[in-house]
C-alpha positions in Angstrom: -29.8 7.6 -5.5 -26.3 9.0 -5.4 -23.9 7.5 -2.9 -21.1 10.0 -3.8 -22.3 13.5 -3.4 -19.8 16.4 -3.2 -19.7 20.2 -3.7 -16.7 22.0 -5.2 -15.8 25.6 -6.0 -14.0 26.7 -9.2 -11.8 29.0 -7.1 -10.3 25.9 -5.4 -9.1 24.1 -8.5 -6.9 21.5 -6.9 -9.7 20.4 -4.6 -12.2 20.4 -7.5 -9.9 18.2 -9.6 -9.5 15.8 -6.7 -13.3 15.6 -6.4 -13.8 15.0 -10.1 -11.2 12.2 -10.1 -12.9 10.6 -7.1 -16.3 10.9 -8.7 -15.1 9.3 -12.0 -13.6 6.4 -10.3 -16.6 5.8 -8.0 -18.4 2.6 -8.9 -21.9 4.0 -9.2 -23.8 7.3 -9.6 -21.7 10.3 -8.4 -22.9 13.9 -8.2 -20.8 17.1 -7.8 -22.4 20.4 -7.3 -19.9 22.9 -8.7 -20.2 26.5 -7.4 -19.1 29.1 -10.1 -19.7 32.8 -10.1 -21.2 34.5 -13.0 -19.0 37.4 -13.9 -21.5 38.8 -16.5 -24.8 39.0 -14.7 -24.3 38.4 -11.0 -22.5 41.2 -9.2 -23.5 40.0 -5.7 -22.3 36.4 -5.6 -18.8 37.2 -6.9 -15.5 35.2 -6.7 -14.7 37.0 -3.4 -18.2 36.3 -2.0 -17.7 32.6 -2.6 -14.1 32.6 -1.4 -15.2 34.1 1.9 -17.7 31.3 2.5 -16.3 28.1 0.8 -14.0 25.8 2.8 -12.9 22.3 2.6 -13.9 19.7 5.1 -11.1 17.9 6.8 -10.1 14.4 5.4 -11.3 12.7 8.6 -14.8 14.2 8.3 -17.4 11.5 8.6 -19.2 10.6 5.4 -21.9 8.3 6.8 -24.0 10.8 8.8 -26.8 12.1 6.5 -28.2 14.7 8.9 -24.6 16.1 9.5 -24.0 16.2 5.7 -27.4 18.1 5.1 -26.4 20.5 7.8 -23.1 21.3 6.2 -24.8 21.6 2.7 -27.3 24.1 4.0 -24.9 26.3 6.0 -25.2 29.5 3.9 -27.9 28.7 1.4 
């Protein structure tokens, strides 16, 4: 399985670049779920919709608690 799992948003480019660099330098399988609105066909989940819901976890956020990570991943979806 993946030991590096992250989620990023195209509206937060600096953070997304940081995640991608971390994933590429990770010694093993890394997975990044990148959230990106579809401007052609999805008029509900727009850039504003994502921007109102997406936030960065603090640097000191624990990465070793699976149930806590799953809770965060499922907050609004």
